[in-house]
KOLVO-304161 format. One record per residue: residue in three letters; x, y, z of N, C-alpha, C in turn. Coordinates in steps of 0.05 Angstrom, whole numbers, padded with zeros to 5 digits, always signed. Layout:
<pts>
ALAXYZXYZXYZ;...
</pts>
This chain:
<pts>
MET+02226+00574+03370+02200+00579+03358+02200+00608+03349;VAL+02192+00613+03324+02192+00639+03312+02163+00646+03305;PRO+02153+00670+03314+02127+00679+03305+02127+00684+03275;ALA+02105+00677+03261+02103+00680+03232+02107+00709+03224;ALA+02100+00728+03241+02103+00756+03235+02132+00765+03232;GLU+02151+00748+03243+02179+00755+03243+02195+00739+03222;LEU+02182+00725+03204+02195+00710+03183+02210+00728+03164;LYS+02234+00719+03156+02251+00735+03138+02262+00717+03116;THR+02267+00728+03093+02279+00714+03070+02305+00701+03078;GLY+02309+00675+03071+02333+00661+03077+02332+00643+03102;MET+02312+00647+03119+02309+00631+03142+02301+00602+03134;ILE+02307+00583+03152+02300+00555+03147+02279+00547+03168;LEU+02258+00535+03159+02236+00525+03176+02233+00495+03174;ARG+02225+00483+03197+02217+00455+03196+02187+00453+03198;ILE+02175+00442+03177+02146+00439+03175+02141+00410+03168;GLU+02127+00396+03186+02120+00367+03182+02144+00351+03174;LYS+02166+00353+03189+02190+00337+03186+02206+00344+03161;HIS+02200+00365+03147+02214+00373+03123+02227+00401+03128;LEU+02249+00406+03116+02262+00432+03119+02256+00449+03094;TYR+02248+00474+03099+02241+00493+03078+02257+00518+03081;LYS+02267+00529+03059+02280+00555+03059+02260+00576+03050;ILE+02258+00599+03064+02240+00620+03056+02252+00636+03033;LEU+02237+00637+03011+02246+00652+02988+02235+00681+02988;ALA+02211+00684+02998+02198+00711+03000+02176+00710+03020;THR+02171+00733+03033+02149+00736+03052+02134+00762+03046;GLU+02108+00761+03051+02091+00785+03048+02071+00785+03071;TYR+02068+00808+03083+02048+00811+03105+02024+00825+03094;HIS+02001+00812+03097+01976+00823+03087+01959+00831+03112;THR+01952+00856+03114+01935+00864+03136+01906+00857+03130;GLY+01891+00851+03151+01863+00843+03147+01845+00867+03154;ALA+01821+00866+03145+01802+00887+03151+01784+00878+03174;GLY+01780+00895+03194+01762+00889+03216+01771+00866+03232;LYS+01753+00847+03237+01759+00824+03254+01775+00802+03240;MET+01778+00804+03214+01791+00783+03199+01820+00778+03207;GLY+01835+00799+03213+01863+00796+03221+01881+00793+03196;GLY+01907+00794+03201+01926+00793+03178+01935+00765+03172;LEU+01950+00763+03151+01962+00737+03143+01991+00742+03134;VAL+02008+00722+03138+02035+00723+03128+02036+00702+03106;HIS+02043+00712+03082+02045+00694+03058+02074+00689+03053;ALA+02082+00663+03053+02110+00656+03049+02113+00638+03025;LYS+02134+00643+03009+02141+00625+02988+02165+00609+02998;LEU+02162+00582+02997+02182+00564+03009+02193+00545+02988;ARG+02217+00536+02993+02230+00515+02976+02239+00493+02995;GLU+02231+00468+02989+02239+00445+03005+02269+00441+02999;VAL+02285+00438+03021+02314+00438+03018+02324+00414+03002;ARG+02314+00390+03006+02324+00366+02993+02314+00363+02964;SER+02288+00367+02960+02277+00361+02933+02275+00386+02916;GLY+02275+00410+02927+02272+00434+02912+02243+00441+02906;LEU+02224+00427+02917+02196+00431+02913+02188+00459+02923;LEU+02174+00474+02907+02164+00501+02915+02137+00499+02927;LEU+02132+00516+02948+02108+00514+02963+02100+00542+02972;ASP+02074+00549+02970+02063+00574+02980+02047+00567+03005;LYS+02053+00581+03027+02039+00576+03053+02029+00602+03064;LYS+02007+00601+03078+01997+00624+03092+01995+00618+03122;PHE+02005+00637+03138+02005+00633+03167+01991+00657+03181;LYS+01980+00652+03204+01971+00674+03221+01995+00687+03233;PRO+01996+00713+03236+02019+00727+03247+02028+00717+03274;GLU+02010+00708+03291+02017+00699+03318+02024+00669+03319;GLU+02022+00655+03296+02029+00627+03295+02059+00623+03299;LYS+02066+00604+03316+02094+00598+03322+02104+00576+03304;LEU+02127+00580+03291+02139+00561+03273+02166+00552+03283;ASP+02174+00529+03275+02200+00517+03284+02222+00527+03266;GLY+02237+00546+03275+02260+00556+03260+02284+00539+03265;VAL+02301+00534+03244+02324+00517+03246+02349+00532+03238;GLU+02371+00528+03252+02396+00540+03245+02414+00518+03234;LEU+02424+00521+03210+02441+00501+03198+02470+00510+03199;ASP+02488+00491+03203+02517+00497+03202+02525+00494+03173;ARG+02539+00514+03163+02549+00513+03135+02578+00507+03135;LYS+02586+00488+03119+02614+00480+03117+02624+00485+03089;LYS+02649+00494+03087+02661+00498+03061+02674+00472+03054;THR+02666+00460+03031+02677+00435+03023+02687+00437+02995;THR+02705+00419+02988+02715+00418+02960+02696+00403+02943;GLY+02678+00388+02955+02658+00373+02939+02668+00344+02935;TRP+02649+00326+02936+02656+00297+02933+02666+00291+02905;ARG+02655+00305+02885+02662+00299+02858+02692+00305+02852;SER+02701+00329+02861+02728+00336+02856+02747+00317+02871;ARG+02740+00309+02895+02757+00291+02910+02758+00263+02897;TYR+02735+00254+02886+02733+00229+02873+02750+00229+02847;LEU+02747+00250+02832+02762+00252+02806+02792+00253+02811;SER+02800+00268+02831+02829+00270+02836+02840+00243+02846;SER+02825+00229+02863+02834+00203+02873+02835+00182+02851;SER+02815+00183+02832+02815+00163+02810+02838+00169+02791;ARG+02845+00194+02787+02868+00201+02770+02894+00190+02782;LEU+02895+00193+02808+02919+00183+02822+02922+00153+02819;GLU+02899+00139+02821+02900+00110+02819+02907+00101+02790;THR+02896+00115+02770+02902+00107+02743+02931+00113+02736;SER+02941+00136+02746+02969+00143+02740+02988+00124+02754;SER+02981+00115+02778+02999+00097+02792+02999+00069+02780;LYS+02977+00060+02767+02975+00034+02755+02992+00033+02729;SER+02992+00056+02714+03006+00056+02688+03036+00059+02691;THR+03046+00066+02715+03075+00069+02718+03088+00044+02729;
</pts>
């Protein structure tokens, strides 16, 4: 759990079963009893949907750590395997 006051660009959050990447954060101080707000611009990881959210600085959010893998990509593997199949059929 990460306090909203400690959010940083590039972090991943889980909000309502969706994963969001933080694109930008701004901390707005409040006057008097109002208190401050953390304004975050988020992008949903799967769909790319952009979202603006405001959090109280003391609000706890579910931070997620993702494992990054270097891959060659499914498309390049598919293309190379299909070329092998077509070349083996013609010989």
